[in-house]
Structure formats: structure tokens, C-alpha cells
C-alpha atoms as an extended CHARMM CRD file, in Angstrom:
* protein
*
       230  EXT
         1         1  MET       CA            -12.3570000000       -8.9810000000       -9.7670000000  PROA      1               0.0000000000
         2         2  LYS       CA            -11.5820000000       -9.1560000000       -6.0720000000  PROA      2               0.0000000000
         3         3  PHE       CA             -9.6350000000       -6.3000000000       -4.4900000000  PROA      3               0.0000000000
         4         4  LEU       CA             -7.5130000000       -6.7500000000       -1.3770000000  PROA      4               0.0000000000
         5         5  MET       CA             -6.6200000000       -3.2790000000       -0.1370000000  PROA      5               0.0000000000
         6         6  VAL       CA             -3.8320000000       -2.4540000000        2.3140000000  PROA      6               0.0000000000
         7         7  PRO       CA             -3.6230000000        0.9950000000        3.9510000000  PROA      7               0.0000000000
         8         8  GLY       CA             -0.5370000000        3.0540000000        4.5930000000  PROA      8               0.0000000000
         9         9  GLY       CA              0.9250000000        4.3700000000        7.8280000000  PROA      9               0.0000000000
        10        10  TRP       CA             -1.3180000000        5.0220000000       10.8220000000  PROA      10              0.0000000000
        11        11  GLN       CA             -4.5110000000        4.1250000000        8.9570000000  PROA      11              0.0000000000
        12        12  GLY       CA             -6.8310000000        1.1390000000        8.9620000000  PROA      12              0.0000000000
        13        13  GLY       CA             -9.0170000000       -0.5670000000        6.4070000000  PROA      13              0.0000000000
        14        14  TRP       CA            -11.6220000000        2.1280000000        7.0290000000  PROA      14              0.0000000000
        15        15  VAL       CA             -9.6450000000        4.4880000000        4.7800000000  PROA      15              0.0000000000
        16        16  PHE       CA            -10.9600000000        2.5330000000        1.7750000000  PROA      16              0.0000000000
        17        17  ASP       CA            -14.6450000000        2.5130000000        2.8170000000  PROA      17              0.0000000000
        18        18  ALA       CA            -15.8510000000        4.9020000000        0.1120000000  PROA      18              0.0000000000
        19        19  VAL       CA            -13.6830000000        3.2660000000       -2.5780000000  PROA      19              0.0000000000
        20        20  ALA       CA            -14.9830000000       -0.1620000000       -1.6030000000  PROA      20              0.0000000000
        21        21  ALA       CA            -18.5730000000        1.0450000000       -1.8080000000  PROA      21              0.0000000000
        22        22  GLU       CA            -17.9900000000        2.3170000000       -5.3640000000  PROA      22              0.0000000000
        23        23  LEU       CA            -16.3420000000       -0.9210000000       -6.4640000000  PROA      23              0.0000000000
        24        24  ARG       CA            -19.0460000000       -3.0860000000       -4.9240000000  PROA      24              0.0000000000
        25        25  ARG       CA            -21.6950000000       -1.1160000000       -6.8050000000  PROA      25              0.0000000000
        26        26  GLU       CA            -19.9050000000       -2.2340000000       -9.9720000000  PROA      26              0.0000000000
        27        27  GLY       CA            -20.0390000000       -5.8790000000       -8.8930000000  PROA      27              0.0000000000
        28        28  HSD       CA            -16.5110000000       -6.2640000000       -7.5380000000  PROA      28              0.0000000000
        29        29  ARG       CA            -15.5820000000       -7.8340000000       -4.2230000000  PROA      29              0.0000000000
        30        30  VAL       CA            -13.4350000000       -5.8570000000       -1.8130000000  PROA      30              0.0000000000
        31        31  GLU       CA            -11.6140000000       -6.7080000000        1.3950000000  PROA      31              0.0000000000
        32        32  ALA       CA             -9.7450000000       -3.9450000000        3.2100000000  PROA      32              0.0000000000
        33        33  VAL       CA             -7.0620000000       -4.8710000000        5.7310000000  PROA      33              0.0000000000
        34        34  THR       CA             -6.2470000000       -3.2680000000        9.0560000000  PROA      34              0.0000000000
        35        35  LEU       CA             -2.6250000000       -4.1880000000        9.6360000000  PROA      35              0.0000000000
        36        36  SER       CA             -1.6220000000       -5.6920000000       12.9660000000  PROA      36              0.0000000000
        37        37  GLY       CA             -0.8170000000       -3.1050000000       15.6080000000  PROA      37              0.0000000000
        38        38  LEU       CA             -3.2690000000       -0.6220000000       14.0930000000  PROA      38              0.0000000000
        39        39  GLU       CA             -6.4690000000       -2.1400000000       15.4210000000  PROA      39              0.0000000000
        40        40  PRO       CA             -9.2030000000        0.3680000000       16.3420000000  PROA      40              0.0000000000
        41        41  ASP       CA             -9.0870000000       -0.3270000000       20.0850000000  PROA      41              0.0000000000
        42        42  ALA       CA             -5.4100000000       -1.0140000000       20.7680000000  PROA      42              0.0000000000
        43        43  PRO       CA             -2.6750000000       -3.3450000000       19.5630000000  PROA      43              0.0000000000
        44        44  ALA       CA             -2.6610000000       -6.7330000000       21.2500000000  PROA      44              0.0000000000
        45        45  ASP       CA              0.8570000000       -6.2650000000       22.6390000000  PROA      45              0.0000000000
        46        46  THR       CA              2.1430000000       -2.7060000000       22.9040000000  PROA      46              0.0000000000
        47        47  ASP       CA              5.5530000000       -3.9380000000       24.0770000000  PROA      47              0.0000000000
        48        48  ARG       CA              6.1690000000       -5.9460000000       20.8870000000  PROA      48              0.0000000000
        49        49  PRO       CA              5.2580000000       -3.7930000000       17.8910000000  PROA      49              0.0000000000
        50        50  PRO       CA              4.8480000000       -5.7380000000       14.6270000000  PROA      50              0.0000000000
        51        51  ASN       CA              7.4610000000       -5.2780000000       11.9280000000  PROA      51              0.0000000000
        52        52  LEU       CA              7.3190000000       -5.3820000000        8.1360000000  PROA      52              0.0000000000
        53        53  ASP       CA              7.6740000000       -9.1700000000        8.0550000000  PROA      53              0.0000000000
        54        54  ASP       CA              4.6160000000       -9.4720000000       10.3110000000  PROA      54              0.0000000000
        55        55  HSD       CA              2.5510000000       -7.2840000000        8.0030000000  PROA      55              0.0000000000
        56        56  ILE       CA              3.6860000000       -9.2000000000        4.9170000000  PROA      56              0.0000000000
        57        57  ALA       CA              2.7900000000      -12.4930000000        6.6000000000  PROA      57              0.0000000000
        58        58  GLN       CA             -0.6240000000      -11.1500000000        7.6040000000  PROA      58              0.0000000000
        59        59  VAL       CA             -1.5400000000      -10.0980000000        4.0620000000  PROA      59              0.0000000000
        60        60  ALA       CA              0.0490000000      -13.1950000000        2.4950000000  PROA      60              0.0000000000
        61        61  GLY       CA             -2.2280000000      -15.3210000000        4.6600000000  PROA      61              0.0000000000
        62        62  MET       CA             -5.2500000000      -13.4990000000        3.2800000000  PROA      62              0.0000000000
        63        63  VAL       CA             -4.0520000000      -14.0580000000       -0.2850000000  PROA      63              0.0000000000
        64        64  GLU       CA             -3.5060000000      -17.7490000000        0.4080000000  PROA      64              0.0000000000
        65        65  ARG       CA             -7.0640000000      -18.0380000000        1.7140000000  PROA      65              0.0000000000
        66        66  SER       CA             -8.5820000000      -16.3570000000       -1.3520000000  PROA      66              0.0000000000
        67        67  ASP       CA            -10.8180000000      -18.4380000000       -3.5910000000  PROA      67              0.0000000000
        68        68  GLY       CA             -8.7540000000      -18.3140000000       -6.7690000000  PROA      68              0.0000000000
        69        69  SER       CA            -10.7550000000      -15.6260000000       -8.5820000000  PROA      69              0.0000000000
        70        70  PRO       CA             -8.7250000000      -12.7850000000      -10.1980000000  PROA      70              0.0000000000
        71        71  LEU       CA             -7.1590000000      -10.8190000000       -7.3520000000  PROA      71              0.0000000000
        72        72  ALA       CA             -5.8460000000       -7.2570000000       -7.3510000000  PROA      72              0.0000000000
        73        73  LEU       CA             -3.5710000000       -6.5280000000       -4.3880000000  PROA      73              0.0000000000
        74        74  CYS       CA             -3.4840000000       -2.8030000000       -3.6960000000  PROA      74              0.0000000000
        75        75  GLY       CA             -1.2730000000       -0.8920000000       -1.2650000000  PROA      75              0.0000000000
        76        76  HSD       CA             -1.1120000000        2.7630000000       -0.2680000000  PROA      76              0.0000000000
        77        77  SER       CA              2.0880000000        4.5420000000        0.7930000000  PROA      77              0.0000000000
        78        78  TYR       CA              3.9880000000        2.3620000000        3.3460000000  PROA      78              0.0000000000
        79        79  ALA       CA              1.9420000000       -0.6330000000        2.1830000000  PROA      79              0.0000000000
        80        80  GLY       CA              3.8850000000       -0.6250000000       -1.0750000000  PROA      80              0.0000000000
        81        81  LEU       CA              6.5660000000       -2.4730000000        0.9190000000  PROA      81              0.0000000000
        82        82  VAL       CA              3.9490000000       -4.9220000000        2.1900000000  PROA      82              0.0000000000
        83        83  ILE       CA              2.3920000000       -5.7850000000       -1.1570000000  PROA      83              0.0000000000
        84        84  ALA       CA              5.8130000000       -6.0940000000       -2.8180000000  PROA      84              0.0000000000
        85        85  GLY       CA              6.7660000000       -8.6640000000       -0.1860000000  PROA      85              0.0000000000
        86        86  VAL       CA              3.5240000000      -10.5660000000       -0.6960000000  PROA      86              0.0000000000
        87        87  ALA       CA              3.9200000000      -10.5590000000       -4.4790000000  PROA      87              0.0000000000
        88        88  ASP       CA              7.4440000000      -11.9020000000       -4.1150000000  PROA      88              0.0000000000
        89        89  ARG       CA              6.0030000000      -14.9110000000       -2.2780000000  PROA      89              0.0000000000
        90        90  LEU       CA              2.6750000000      -15.3470000000       -4.0060000000  PROA      90              0.0000000000
        91        91  GLY       CA              2.8780000000      -13.5720000000       -7.3510000000  PROA      91              0.0000000000
        92        92  ASP       CA              1.2740000000      -16.5370000000       -9.0910000000  PROA      92              0.0000000000
        93        93  ARG       CA             -1.9010000000      -15.8700000000       -7.0820000000  PROA      93              0.0000000000
        94        94  LEU       CA             -2.2570000000      -12.2790000000       -8.3040000000  PROA      94              0.0000000000
        95        95  ALA       CA             -3.8330000000      -10.7450000000      -11.3850000000  PROA      95              0.0000000000
        96        96  GLN       CA             -2.8140000000       -7.1770000000      -10.5490000000  PROA      96              0.0000000000
        97        97  LEU       CA             -0.4310000000       -5.4140000000       -8.1750000000  PROA      97              0.0000000000
        98        98  VAL       CA             -1.4190000000       -1.7900000000       -7.5660000000  PROA      98              0.0000000000
        99        99  PHE       CA              0.6900000000        0.8440000000       -5.8010000000  PROA      99              0.0000000000
       100       100  ILE       CA             -1.4000000000        3.8410000000       -4.7060000000  PROA      100             0.0000000000
       101       101  ASP       CA              1.0070000000        6.7740000000       -4.2080000000  PROA      101             0.0000000000
       102       102  ALA       CA              3.2420000000        4.1740000000       -2.6110000000  PROA      102             0.0000000000
       103       103  TYR       CA              6.8510000000        3.1020000000       -2.2480000000  PROA      103             0.0000000000
       104       104  VAL       CA              8.0160000000        0.5540000000       -4.8420000000  PROA      104             0.0000000000
       105       105  PRO       CA             10.9860000000       -1.2590000000       -3.2980000000  PROA      105             0.0000000000
       106       106  ASP       CA             13.8880000000       -3.3040000000       -4.5450000000  PROA      106             0.0000000000
       107       107  ASP       CA             15.4340000000       -5.9920000000       -2.3760000000  PROA      107             0.0000000000
       108       108  GLY       CA             16.8850000000       -4.4340000000        0.7820000000  PROA      108             0.0000000000
       109       109  ASP       CA             14.8610000000       -1.2190000000        0.6280000000  PROA      109             0.0000000000
       110       110  SER       CA             12.7580000000        0.0210000000        3.5270000000  PROA      110             0.0000000000
       111       111  CYS       CA             10.2090000000        2.7440000000        3.9950000000  PROA      111             0.0000000000
       112       112  TRP       CA             12.9560000000        4.5970000000        5.8810000000  PROA      112             0.0000000000
       113       113  SER       CA             15.4830000000        4.3070000000        3.0370000000  PROA      113             0.0000000000
       114       114  LEU       CA             13.0090000000        5.2480000000        0.3090000000  PROA      114             0.0000000000
       115       115  THR       CA             11.2580000000        8.1800000000        1.9280000000  PROA      115             0.0000000000
       116       116  SER       CA             12.2670000000       11.8330000000        2.1990000000  PROA      116             0.0000000000
       117       117  ASP       CA             14.2060000000       13.5660000000        4.9540000000  PROA      117             0.0000000000
       118       118  GLY       CA             10.9870000000       15.2600000000        5.9910000000  PROA      118             0.0000000000
       119       119  PHE       CA              9.2480000000       11.9620000000        6.6360000000  PROA      119             0.0000000000
       120       120  ARG       CA             12.2960000000       10.5050000000        8.3890000000  PROA      120             0.0000000000
       121       121  GLU       CA             12.2240000000       13.4960000000       10.7530000000  PROA      121             0.0000000000
       122       122  LEU       CA              8.4970000000       12.9310000000       11.2910000000  PROA      122             0.0000000000
       123       123  PHE       CA              9.1180000000        9.2770000000       12.1760000000  PROA      123             0.0000000000
       124       124  ILE       CA             11.8640000000       10.1750000000       14.6580000000  PROA      124             0.0000000000
       125       125  ALA       CA              9.8480000000       12.9400000000       16.2850000000  PROA      125             0.0000000000
       126       126  GLY       CA              6.7860000000       10.7160000000       16.5150000000  PROA      126             0.0000000000
       127       127  ALA       CA              8.7170000000        7.8760000000       18.1640000000  PROA      127             0.0000000000
       128       128  ARG       CA             10.3080000000        9.9920000000       20.8780000000  PROA      128             0.0000000000
       129       129  GLY       CA              7.8000000000        8.7820000000       23.4400000000  PROA      129             0.0000000000
       130       130  ASP       CA              9.0090000000        5.1790000000       23.6000000000  PROA      130             0.0000000000
       131       131  GLY       CA             11.0190000000        4.4930000000       20.4350000000  PROA      131             0.0000000000
       132       132  ARG       CA              8.5360000000        1.8040000000       19.4210000000  PROA      132             0.0000000000
       133       133  TRP       CA              5.4290000000        3.5800000000       18.1390000000  PROA      133             0.0000000000
       134       134  VAL       CA              5.2520000000        6.6120000000       15.8440000000  PROA      134             0.0000000000
       135       135  ALA       CA              2.5640000000        9.0150000000       17.0290000000  PROA      135             0.0000000000
       136       136  VAL       CA             -0.2300000000        9.9750000000       14.6510000000  PROA      136             0.0000000000
       137       137  PRO       CA              0.7270000000       13.1140000000       12.6850000000  PROA      137             0.0000000000
       138       138  ASP       CA             -1.4770000000       16.1530000000       12.9440000000  PROA      138             0.0000000000
       139       139  GLY       CA             -4.4060000000       16.3000000000       10.5610000000  PROA      139             0.0000000000
       140       140  LEU       CA             -5.1270000000       12.5890000000       10.1430000000  PROA      140             0.0000000000
       141       141  ASP       CA             -8.5080000000       10.9950000000       10.7610000000  PROA      141             0.0000000000
       142       142  PRO       CA             -9.4150000000       10.4760000000       14.4520000000  PROA      142             0.0000000000
       143       143  ARG       CA             -9.4540000000        6.7320000000       13.7780000000  PROA      143             0.0000000000
       144       144  ALA       CA             -5.7310000000        6.7350000000       12.9500000000  PROA      144             0.0000000000
       145       145  ARG       CA             -3.4720000000        4.9360000000       15.4130000000  PROA      145             0.0000000000
       146       146  PRO       CA              0.2580000000        5.0720000000       16.2900000000  PROA      146             0.0000000000
       147       147  HSD       CA              2.2870000000        3.0960000000       13.7800000000  PROA      147             0.0000000000
       148       148  PRO       CA              4.9800000000        0.5550000000       14.7110000000  PROA      148             0.0000000000
       149       149  MET       CA              8.3990000000        2.0850000000       14.0750000000  PROA      149             0.0000000000
       150       150  ALA       CA              9.8910000000       -1.3480000000       13.3510000000  PROA      150             0.0000000000
       151       151  SER       CA              7.8000000000       -1.6900000000       10.2090000000  PROA      151             0.0000000000
       152       152  PHE       CA              9.0590000000        1.6350000000        8.8630000000  PROA      152             0.0000000000
       153       153  VAL       CA             12.7350000000        0.7840000000        9.3130000000  PROA      153             0.0000000000
       154       154  GLN       CA             12.9010000000       -2.9390000000        8.4660000000  PROA      154             0.0000000000
       155       155  SER       CA             14.2150000000       -3.7900000000        4.9930000000  PROA      155             0.0000000000
       156       156  VAL       CA             12.1030000000       -5.8930000000        2.6560000000  PROA      156             0.0000000000
       157       157  ARG       CA             13.5560000000       -9.1580000000        1.3980000000  PROA      157             0.0000000000
       158       158  LEU       CA             12.7250000000       -9.8230000000       -2.2390000000  PROA      158             0.0000000000
       159       159  GLY       CA             14.0920000000      -12.8970000000       -3.9360000000  PROA      159             0.0000000000
       160       160  GLY       CA             11.8340000000      -13.1720000000       -6.9670000000  PROA      160             0.0000000000
       161       161  GLY       CA             10.7600000000      -16.5520000000       -5.6810000000  PROA      161             0.0000000000
       162       162  SER       CA              7.2590000000      -17.0140000000       -7.0380000000  PROA      162             0.0000000000
       163       163  GLY       CA              7.4630000000      -15.1050000000      -10.2980000000  PROA      163             0.0000000000
       164       164  GLY       CA              3.9890000000      -14.4130000000      -11.5960000000  PROA      164             0.0000000000
       165       165  THR       CA              2.6510000000      -12.5590000000      -14.5990000000  PROA      165             0.0000000000
       166       166  TYR       CA              0.5190000000      -10.0460000000      -12.7300000000  PROA      166             0.0000000000
       167       167  GLY       CA             -0.0050000000       -6.5760000000      -14.1330000000  PROA      167             0.0000000000
       168       168  ARG       CA              1.6960000000       -3.6460000000      -12.4400000000  PROA      168             0.0000000000
       169       169  THR       CA             -0.0900000000       -0.3360000000      -11.9130000000  PROA      169             0.0000000000
       170       170  TYR       CA              1.0510000000        2.8390000000      -10.2180000000  PROA      170             0.0000000000
       171       171  ILE       CA             -1.4950000000        5.4980000000       -9.2300000000  PROA      171             0.0000000000
       172       172  SER       CA              0.1230000000        8.8260000000       -8.4040000000  PROA      172             0.0000000000
       173       173  GLY       CA             -1.4380000000       11.5210000000       -6.2450000000  PROA      173             0.0000000000
       174       174  GLY       CA              0.4750000000       14.1510000000       -8.1830000000  PROA      174             0.0000000000
       175       175  ALA       CA              3.3430000000       16.4030000000       -7.1490000000  PROA      175             0.0000000000
       176       176  TRP       CA              2.0300000000       17.3520000000       -3.7030000000  PROA      176             0.0000000000
       177       177  ALA       CA              4.3330000000       19.3370000000       -1.4170000000  PROA      177             0.0000000000
       178       178  GLY       CA              6.9810000000       17.0520000000        0.0570000000  PROA      178             0.0000000000
       179       179  SER       CA              6.0570000000       14.0080000000       -2.0220000000  PROA      179             0.0000000000
       180       180  PRO       CA              8.7970000000       11.3590000000       -2.1000000000  PROA      180             0.0000000000
       181       181  PHE       CA              7.1620000000        9.7650000000       -5.1540000000  PROA      181             0.0000000000
       182       182  VAL       CA              7.6660000000       12.2930000000       -7.9640000000  PROA      182             0.0000000000
       183       183  ALA       CA             10.8870000000       10.8340000000       -9.3990000000  PROA      183             0.0000000000
       184       184  LEU       CA              9.5300000000        7.3030000000       -8.9300000000  PROA      184             0.0000000000
       185       185  THR       CA              6.3960000000        8.1410000000      -10.9090000000  PROA      185             0.0000000000
       186       186  GLU       CA              8.4240000000        9.5210000000      -13.8110000000  PROA      186             0.0000000000
       187       187  ARG       CA             10.6950000000        6.4810000000      -13.8170000000  PROA      187             0.0000000000
       188       188  LEU       CA              7.7310000000        4.1220000000      -13.9690000000  PROA      188             0.0000000000
       189       189  ARG       CA              6.1180000000        6.1300000000      -16.7710000000  PROA      189             0.0000000000
       190       190  ALA       CA              9.1310000000        5.2180000000      -18.9010000000  PROA      190             0.0000000000
       191       191  ASP       CA              8.8790000000        1.5140000000      -18.0410000000  PROA      191             0.0000000000
       192       192  SER       CA              6.6380000000       -0.4420000000      -20.4370000000  PROA      192             0.0000000000
       193       193  ARG       CA              5.8870000000       -3.0340000000      -17.7410000000  PROA      193             0.0000000000
       194       194  TRP       CA              3.8420000000       -0.4880000000      -15.7960000000  PROA      194             0.0000000000
       195       195  ARG       CA              0.5290000000        1.2770000000      -16.2080000000  PROA      195             0.0000000000
       196       196  VAL       CA              0.7540000000        4.7170000000      -14.6360000000  PROA      196             0.0000000000
       197       197  HSD       CA             -2.2550000000        6.8840000000      -13.7450000000  PROA      197             0.0000000000
       198       198  GLU       CA             -2.4000000000       10.2360000000      -11.9980000000  PROA      198             0.0000000000
       199       199  ILE       CA             -5.1750000000       11.4440000000       -9.7170000000  PROA      199             0.0000000000
       200       200  PRO       CA             -3.6800000000       14.7900000000       -8.6450000000  PROA      200             0.0000000000
       201       201  VAL       CA             -5.4440000000       15.2650000000       -5.3090000000  PROA      201             0.0000000000
       202       202  GLY       CA             -2.5140000000       14.6740000000       -2.9720000000  PROA      202             0.0000000000
       203       203  HSD       CA             -1.3090000000       11.6570000000       -1.0510000000  PROA      203             0.0000000000
       204       204  ASN       CA             -4.5410000000       10.4020000000        0.4950000000  PROA      204             0.0000000000
       205       205  ILE       CA             -6.2990000000        9.5490000000       -2.7630000000  PROA      205             0.0000000000
       206       206  ALA       CA             -8.7890000000        7.1170000000       -1.2100000000  PROA      206             0.0000000000
       207       207  ARG       CA            -10.2460000000        9.8280000000        1.0050000000  PROA      207             0.0000000000
       208       208  ARG       CA             -9.9880000000       12.7580000000       -1.3990000000  PROA      208             0.0000000000
       209       209  ASP       CA            -11.2490000000       11.1590000000       -4.6020000000  PROA      209             0.0000000000
       210       210  PRO       CA            -12.7290000000        7.7090000000       -3.9090000000  PROA      210             0.0000000000
       211       211  GLN       CA            -14.7640000000        7.7970000000       -7.1170000000  PROA      211             0.0000000000
       212       212  GLY       CA            -11.7090000000        8.5250000000       -9.2450000000  PROA      212             0.0000000000
       213       213  LEU       CA             -9.6740000000        5.8190000000       -7.5540000000  PROA      213             0.0000000000
       214       214  ALA       CA            -12.4840000000        3.2890000000       -7.8870000000  PROA      214             0.0000000000
       215       215  ALA       CA            -12.8190000000        4.1270000000      -11.5910000000  PROA      215             0.0000000000
       216       216  VAL       CA             -9.1330000000        3.4010000000      -12.2260000000  PROA      216             0.0000000000
       217       217  LEU       CA             -9.2320000000        0.1940000000      -10.2020000000  PROA      217             0.0000000000
       218       218  GLY       CA            -12.4780000000       -1.0140000000      -11.7340000000  PROA      218             0.0000000000
       219       219  ALA       CA            -11.0330000000       -0.6440000000      -15.2400000000  PROA      219             0.0000000000
       220       220  LEU       CA             -8.0400000000       -2.9050000000      -14.5510000000  PROA      220             0.0000000000
       221       221  PRO       CA             -7.9250000000       -6.0580000000      -16.6480000000  PROA      221             0.0000000000
       222       222  THR       CA             -8.2330000000       -9.4000000000      -14.9200000000  PROA      222             0.0000000000
       223       223  GLY       CA             -5.0140000000      -10.5790000000      -16.5610000000  PROA      223             0.0000000000
       224       224  PRO       CA             -1.4790000000       -9.2390000000      -16.9620000000  PROA      224             0.0000000000
       225       225  ALA       CA             -0.9210000000       -5.6880000000      -18.1240000000  PROA      225             0.0000000000
       226       226  ARG       CA              0.2760000000       -4.8500000000      -21.5920000000  PROA      226             0.0000000000
       227       227  PRO       CA              2.4430000000       -1.7960000000      -22.1720000000  PROA      227             0.0000000000
       228       228  ALA       CA              0.3460000000        1.0540000000      -20.9510000000  PROA      228             0.0000000000
       229       229  ASP       CA             -1.3250000000        3.8110000000      -22.8890000000  PROA      229             0.0000000000
       230       230  ARG       CA             -0.4170000000        6.8490000000      -20.8980000000  PROA      230             0.0000000000
């Protein structure tokens, strides 16, 4: 299996380093994305922050360049919007779609519309400097970078164009304080199209339990999911 892993807000592909190492030890291939605007040095154009469409196009290009082996597209948090947009275009190229404590949108949803009031306040406070970039919240890794506000507020456009029979997996970080994903997790548990796992370590599962996350990912089938055993 090949894993293409997309980080959430403020973070880069480095957030998956320990998970990738575990998966590679098991013989899997892993590519972790740093979304445009979140490069380690600085974004290429600070005056034109990328939006959600730009991030979807970036990851879709990587999927299109893949070699045709079974591909699991994984997204954390904000990146749930990104991978949903990619799957809508290129679902026939995917074996698995994996949301890691992430937003699962319908057409017209955005990170802004799906998140909690607490996170909306954080976005607004963080963007007060210039209205374009959301400052890194306290407590994140020093490698984290300001996140483009446009990508948080733009709605995703989902038309069901490509179809696809990929499996759907949701990995919950549990009911951490302020989580906007608790009701979503319960709804997906009742949906036979989804596999639902819980790694109750909080939102940043890749950093807090990389072995546990790698174990769940490494056990995914290379074909579509059947109704899950939960």
C-alpha cells in the first residue's frame, strides 16, 4: 500500500515523520505533503495566500502522478476538506480515504462552517495581523507556520464526479476538550459505509501515538471497505 498523508492546519509533512517510519518498516510506501503556503522557510507569495482549491489541486496532482498501486489518501483535521475534494475528482484512483480526527464535508461546507465557535474565534484572533494568515496557536511545534485564512473559509465543491469504490475510514482522537468531531464520529459509527477507529489521545494523533496510528493504517485493506466491525 502507498500512503499519501496530508497534514492539518499550521503543520507540514513533518508531523507524520514517526508514523511514516513505522509504516515503512512494515513495507509500505509513504509520502507526506506540506501544503502550499506552509513551507518551512516561507510561502512563495505572502500577499496571495493559497485557498482550499489550491490545496486540493496540489494533492490531486500528486495522486495523478502516482504509479497505480493501491493508494490510501489520509488527511488530518483541516485536510479532511482537501482529501474530500481530491476524492471527488479522482476517487477511481484511490483504494482508501482516511480522515484522521478530521472534518468530513458535504458539498458547500468549509472548515469555518464545520468547526466550533472556539476554533472560529481562534481563526479570527490569529488573522488580526493582516487578515490573510492565521498565526500559529500556542503550544504547536516550532516548525508550524501561519496558515492561509482563505483555505479555512472557502467552501468545498463536491459534485460526485469520479465516483470510486474506495473504502472510508475515520480515526477519532476521542472526546478531547473542545473537539468539534464528537457528534461526527458517532454519526459515522452508525453508517455501514465507514470503518471507525478511536485512538483516544487527543487531536494530534500522529504526534501523540504514531505507533497506534500506523497500526490502524497498516491494517487497512487494499480494496474497498466492507461494513466495519466496531
